[in-house]
DOVEXNU-402424 format. One record per residue: residue number from 1; z, y, x of N, C-alpha, C, O in turn; residue in one letter. Coordinates in steps of 0.05 Angstrom, whole numbers, plus 5000, padded with zeros to 4 digits. Each point is the difference from the previous one (the first is absolute). Example, Ala and Ser with C-alpha at 12.3 -4.5 7.8 and 13.67 -1.06 7.14 Angstrom:
% DOVEXNU-402424
i,n.zz,n.yy,n.xx,ca.zz,ca.yy,ca.xx,c.zz,c.yy,c.xx,o.zz,o.yy,o.xx,aa
1,5156,4886,5264,5000,5024,4982,5000,5024,5018,5013,5000,5021,A
2,4973,5021,4972,5001,5024,5016,5014,5022,4985,5004,5022,5010,S
END
This chain:
% DOVEXNU-402424
i,n.zz,n.yy,n.xx,ca.zz,ca.yy,ca.xx,c.zz,c.yy,c.xx,o.zz,o.yy,o.xx,aa
1,8387,1994,5410,4990,4976,4990,5006,4988,4974,5024,4999,4994,M
2,4961,4993,4994,5007,4995,4967,5000,4970,4998,4981,4988,5009,H
3,5035,5002,4983,5005,4971,4995,5000,4991,4967,5020,5002,4985,I
4,4955,4989,5008,4999,4998,4975,5003,4975,4991,4991,4981,5013,I
5,5024,5017,4960,5002,4971,4993,4979,4988,4978,4997,5008,4977,V
6,4990,4972,5035,4980,4990,4981,5013,4980,4981,4985,4997,4980,D
7,5031,4992,5018,5006,4986,4983,5030,4980,5001,5000,4985,5020,G
8,5017,5013,4968,5017,4975,4998,5000,4979,4981,5002,5005,4976,I
9,4994,4964,5035,4995,4989,4982,5014,4973,5005,5006,4993,5023,F
10,5001,4992,4953,5013,4977,5001,4987,4973,5006,4987,4985,4986,L
11,5020,5015,5044,4984,4972,5013,5007,4972,4992,4982,4983,4999,R
12,5045,5010,4994,5003,4979,4997,5027,5000,4986,5017,5016,5009,K
13,4992,4964,4964,5018,5003,4991,5014,4966,4998,4985,4981,4995,L
14,5036,5015,5007,5010,4976,4995,5032,5000,4986,5021,5008,5008,D
15,4971,4983,4970,5033,5001,4978,5001,4976,4997,4980,4987,4997,F
16,5053,4998,5003,5005,4977,4980,5026,5006,4999,5015,5009,5017,E
17,4987,4982,4954,5032,5006,4991,5008,4965,5001,4989,4979,4992,L
18,5035,5027,5020,5021,4980,5006,5026,4996,4979,5023,5005,5008,L
19,4973,4987,4969,5018,4997,4981,5023,4985,5005,5022,5006,4991,P
20,4973,4974,5024,5026,4991,5014,5022,5016,5020,5021,4990,5009,E
21,4969,5034,4995,5015,5008,5018,5012,5030,4990,5012,5015,5016,N
22,4982,4993,4954,5004,5019,4985,5031,4997,4996,5007,4982,4985,I
23,5009,5033,5026,5029,5000,4988,5007,5003,4975,4983,5012,4987,P
24,5039,4982,5000,5014,5001,4975,4999,5029,4995,4989,5012,4982,E
25,5025,4999,5039,5016,5031,4989,4967,5024,5012,5005,5020,5012,N
26,4974,4973,4983,4975,5009,5007,5003,5033,4992,4988,5018,5011,I
27,5029,4986,4968,5004,5033,4996,5005,5016,5015,4999,5024,4998,D
28,5013,4955,5030,5017,5019,5017,4976,5007,5019,5006,5014,5019,D
29,4968,4978,4977,4983,5003,5017,4988,4984,5028,5017,4987,5012,G
30,4965,5013,4996,4982,4982,5011,5011,5007,5032,5004,5022,5011,L
31,4999,4948,5001,4996,5001,5033,4972,5004,5008,4983,4986,4989,S
32,5010,5032,5028,4978,5000,5016,5003,5008,5027,5020,5014,5007,Y
33,4961,4978,5009,4999,5008,5024,4974,5015,5006,4979,4995,4989,G
34,5024,5023,5028,4969,5016,5000,4990,4996,5036,5014,5008,5019,L
35,4964,4980,4985,4991,5001,5023,4969,5013,5005,4981,4993,4985,E
36,5015,5022,5031,4976,5016,5004,4986,4994,5029,5013,4999,5021,V
37,4962,4998,4976,4983,4999,5022,4980,5013,4998,4989,5000,4978,K
38,5002,5011,5040,4978,5015,5005,4977,4991,5022,5005,4991,5023,C
39,4969,5014,4968,4981,4995,5018,4975,5022,5004,4985,5009,4983,H
40,5016,4997,5040,4972,5027,4997,4971,4984,5015,4998,4985,5019,S
41,4986,5023,4967,4972,4995,5014,4986,5024,5004,4998,5016,4981,Y
42,4992,4988,5043,4985,5026,5008,4970,4999,4998,4990,4979,5010,F
43,4995,5036,4979,4963,4998,5012,5004,5002,5030,5020,5012,5009,S
44,4960,4976,5005,4994,5004,5024,5006,5036,5013,5008,5004,5023,P
45,4986,5013,4962,4994,5028,5000,5024,5012,4998,5004,5023,5008,E
46,5022,4956,4979,5023,5006,4992,4997,5024,4979,5019,5016,5003,K
47,4962,4992,4976,4995,5015,4982,5006,4989,4975,4997,5012,4979,D
48,5011,4965,5023,5006,4988,4974,5017,4975,4997,4994,4980,5012,K
49,5027,5019,4973,5026,4983,4998,4999,4984,4974,4993,5008,4978,L
50,5013,4971,5028,5001,4979,4979,5036,4991,5009,5010,4990,5020,V
51,5003,5019,4952,5033,4995,5009,5012,4978,4978,5002,5005,4976,Q
52,5004,4974,5035,5005,4976,4980,5036,5003,5001,5014,5001,5020,M
53,4992,5000,4957,5032,5005,4995,5011,4973,4985,4997,4999,4976,V
54,5015,4980,5036,5011,4976,4983,5033,5011,4992,5016,5016,5011,E
55,4984,4967,4965,5025,5003,4987,5013,4977,4997,4985,4983,4990,F
56,5046,5006,5015,5009,4976,4991,5023,5003,4989,5021,5006,5012,D
57,4975,4991,4956,5032,5005,4989,5022,4980,5001,5024,5003,4994,L
58,4964,4976,5016,5015,4976,4998,5018,4994,5027,5015,4981,5003,A
59,4978,5040,5016,5009,4995,5027,5028,5000,5003,5013,5018,4990,H
60,4998,4963,5024,5031,4995,5011,5019,4988,4977,5023,4991,5002,G
61,4960,5012,4971,5023,4991,4976,4995,4965,5003,4979,4987,5005,V
62,5045,5006,4992,5006,4975,5001,4987,4984,4973,4989,4978,5003,E
63,5012,5034,4974,4992,4990,4974,4987,5021,4981,5008,5009,4979,K
64,4972,4996,5034,4982,5022,4986,4992,4989,4969,4993,4977,4996,P
65,5010,5044,4980,4990,4996,4973,4973,4997,5006,4988,4984,4986,P
66,4998,5032,5035,4973,4995,5000,4985,5000,5028,5011,5009,5020,F
67,4966,4983,4980,4989,5008,5021,4982,5022,5000,4984,4997,4982,K
68,5013,5026,5032,4984,5022,4993,4989,5014,5026,5012,5016,5014,F
69,4963,4975,4989,4985,5008,5028,4975,5015,4995,4983,4990,4985,Q
70,5015,5038,5029,4974,5005,4999,4994,5026,5014,5017,5015,5009,F
71,4959,4987,4992,4986,5015,5031,4980,5019,4985,4980,4994,4986,T
72,5033,5034,5022,4979,5024,4996,4985,5005,5021,5007,4996,5023,L
73,4966,5016,4970,4987,5006,5021,4990,5027,4998,4982,5002,4983,Q
74,5024,5020,5030,4989,5025,5004,4975,5005,5022,4994,4987,5020,G
75,4995,5032,4970,4972,5000,5016,4995,5037,5010,4996,5019,4984,Q
76,5006,4981,5037,4997,5030,5008,4979,5007,5022,4990,4984,5016,Y
77,5005,5043,4979,4983,5008,5019,5002,5027,5018,5016,5014,4988,H
78,4977,4995,5029,5001,5024,5007,4979,5021,5003,4980,4991,5010,T
79,5019,5033,4986,4985,5017,4998,5007,5023,5023,5021,5012,4993,E
80,4970,4997,5027,5003,5019,5025,5014,4988,5015,5004,4975,4999,G
81,5006,5043,5018,5021,4994,5027,5023,5014,5001,5001,5024,4995,E
82,5022,4959,5014,5026,5011,4999,5022,4984,5005,5000,4978,5012,G
83,5024,5038,4977,5022,4980,4993,5010,4997,4970,5000,5022,4988,T
84,5008,4956,4999,5010,4977,5017,4976,4980,5002,4983,4999,4983,P
85,5015,4985,5040,4978,4980,4994,5003,4981,4982,5022,4994,4992,S
86,4958,4996,5000,5004,4970,4981,5022,4981,5006,5016,4989,4984,L
87,4982,5007,5049,5020,4971,5007,5029,5015,4992,5016,4986,4987,E
88,4991,5047,5020,5025,5005,4992,5006,5000,4974,5023,4995,4992,E
89,4954,5012,4988,5004,5002,4972,5007,4969,4989,5015,4995,4981,F
90,4974,4987,5033,5003,4968,4990,5026,4995,5002,5009,4985,4983,S
91,5009,5025,5035,5027,4988,5011,5020,5009,4978,5020,4986,4995,K
92,4976,5040,4989,5024,5009,4979,4984,5002,4975,5005,4987,4980,I
93,4970,5036,5022,4991,5011,4980,4986,4984,4980,5002,5006,4976,N
94,4984,4973,5029,4980,4979,4990,5019,4984,4985,4998,4996,4976,A
95,5019,4994,5039,5021,4979,4982,5013,5009,4975,5003,4987,4979,P
96,5006,5045,5027,5015,5012,4981,4987,5013,4977,5013,5006,4980,A
97,4956,5001,5022,4985,4998,4978,4996,4983,4980,4990,5008,4980,Y
98,5020,4960,5024,4997,4974,4988,5031,4997,4988,5001,4983,4983,M
99,5023,5029,5023,5021,4992,4990,5000,5010,4971,5011,4984,4986,V
100,4980,5035,5003,5003,5003,4972,4977,4985,4979,5003,5002,4976,P
101,4975,4983,5036,4990,4985,4991,5010,4972,4998,4996,4986,4980,Y
102,5017,5006,5040,5019,4971,4999,5024,5005,4987,5011,4979,4993,A
103,5001,5044,5000,5018,5004,4980,4995,4997,4975,5019,4997,4985,R
104,4954,5005,5005,4995,5013,4978,4989,4964,4992,5005,4990,4978,E
105,4984,4999,5039,4989,4968,4995,5029,4984,4998,5001,4985,4981,L
106,5019,5016,5035,5022,4981,4997,5015,5011,4969,5004,4984,4982,I
107,5001,5041,5015,5006,5008,4972,4982,4984,4976,5010,4986,4983,A
108,4961,5020,5021,4989,4992,4980,5001,4975,4992,5004,4993,4977,S
109,4991,4989,5047,4997,4966,5004,5024,4993,4985,4997,4985,4981,M
110,5029,5025,5024,5019,4986,4999,5014,5007,4964,5015,4985,4988,T
111,4975,5038,5004,5002,5006,4973,4984,4988,4983,5000,5008,4976,S
112,4984,4971,5031,4986,4982,4978,5004,4975,5002,4984,4982,4994,R
113,5043,5015,5016,5011,4971,4999,5026,5005,4984,5018,5013,5010,I
114,4985,4976,4966,5024,5010,4983,5033,4986,5011,5023,5005,4994,S
115,4966,4977,5020,5027,4988,5004,5014,5011,5030,5022,4990,5008,I
116,4967,5027,5006,5016,5009,5021,5002,5035,4985,4992,5005,4977,I
117,5017,5013,5039,4995,5031,4995,4984,5004,5023,4996,4988,5021,P
118,4994,5037,4966,4981,5021,5019,5015,5005,5027,5022,5011,5002,T
119,4963,4981,5016,5006,5007,5035,4993,5028,5001,4976,5003,4997,L
120,5037,5017,5007,4993,5028,5013,5006,4998,5020,5022,4989,5003,V
121,4964,5017,5023,5012,5000,5018,5002,5029,5017,4981,5016,5002,I
122,5040,4987,5007,5004,5035,5006,4986,5007,5016,4988,4983,5013,P
123,5007,5042,4992,4983,5008,5021,5006,4993,5031,5022,5001,5010,P
124,4956,4991,5000,5009,4985,5027,4979,5018,5025,4976,5006,5002,I
125,5052,4999,5019,4993,5014,5022,4986,4979,5018,5012,4985,5015,N
126,4956,5014,4980,4988,4981,5014,5001,5004,5033,4997,4980,5015,I
127,5008,5043,4993,5006,5003,5035,5016,4983,5002,4993,4979,5012,F
128,5034,5024,4977,5023,4990,5009,4999,4972,4995,5015,4986,5013,E
129,4970,5000,4970,5005,4971,4992,4972,4993,5019,5007,4980,5012,L
130,4974,5025,4994,4987,4991,5025,5008,5005,5018,4994,4982,5015,L
131,5018,5034,4996,5018,5003,5025,5015,4978,5009,5000,4989,5023,K
132,5016,5002,4949,5017,4978,5006,4986,4971,5000,5011,4979,5007,D
133,4966,5025,4985,4988,4967,5003,4976,4998,5020,4984,5017,5009,Q
134,5017,4963,4993,4975,4988,5025,4994,5021,5018,4977,5008,4997,D
135,5036,5005,5020,4987,5015,5019,4985,4989,5017,4994,5015,5018,K
136,4996,4959,4983,4975,4992,5019,4971,5006,4979,4977,5001,5010,N
137,5026,5002,4964,4977,4997,4983,4974,5024,5011,4977,4997,4992,Q
138,5028,5021,5023,4978,5023,5010,4989,4984,5023,4975,5002,5003,D
139,5040,4979,5016,4991,4991,5020,4976,4973,4992,4982,4992,5016,A
140,5022,4997,4959,4992,4978,4985,4969,5016,4985,4980,4986,4998,E
141,5019,5037,4993,4982,5018,4988,4982,5014,5015,4976,5001,4996,D
142,5035,5009,5020,4978,5021,5013,4974,4984,5017,5001,4979,5013,E
143,4977,5037,4984,4976,4989,5016,4990,4974,4987,4979,4992,5010,G
144,5032,4992,4969,4987,4972,4995,4973,5001,4986,4989,4979,4994,T
145,5000,5044,5001,4976,5003,4991,4992,4982,4973,4978,5000,4991,G
146,5041,4987,5000,4993,4982,4982,5006,5009,4975,5015,4988,4985,D
147,4969,5040,5008,5010,5014,4970,4987,4985,4978,4978,4989,5002,S
148,5039,5010,4975,4996,4982,4978,4981,5019,4985,4999,5025,5003,P
149,4985,4958,4979,4979,5017,4987,5007,5024,4987,5023,5003,4993,P
150,4957,5017,5002,5014,5022,4979,4997,4985,4970,4985,4982,4993,L
151,5033,5028,4994,4999,4997,4969,4972,5010,4987,4984,4986,4988,V
152,5015,5033,5015,4968,5015,4991,4994,5015,5019,5017,5005,5017,S
153,4955,5008,4984,4990,5015,5012,5003,5030,4983,4988,5009,4980,N
154,5032,5001,5034,5003,5026,4993,4983,5027,5010,4996,5006,5024,I
155,4993,5010,4951,4981,5020,5013,5018,5022,5010,5017,5011,4986,D
156,4976,4998,5048,5022,5013,5006,4984,5033,4998,5004,5015,5019,E
157,4981,4992,4962,4982,5022,4995,5009,5009,4974,4989,5019,4990,G
END
């Protein structure tokens, strides 16, 4: 089985600078929290996957210097049969493909704001992060049948 990446898209972006929360010693670095949530949507034949990964950088921070939430959407499909299944792929690999895009977006957005330093997120072990967060998420997402609309129609040929 081959799993094909059809595309990674920025689905939603919400950024708000909160100047009243920027500390005087900003050169010492920024406080941020990172929460990641994944949502998987499968076609009825289980041969297409839309993976939504939500990132929140102000999670758990008492007075965050900014609100920064965004959602990345990955689209995948399979060709042939075998392992891993698309469902197995959605648990670890699909979100892991989106981490470099998330890190780049964070660094790029924060570099454009002159009153705060660029925030460079270290490499993320998405498997461990997701394992530690909301273990009930799978039960909520499986079999919903409420697939979000695809960002674009990608020619699979």
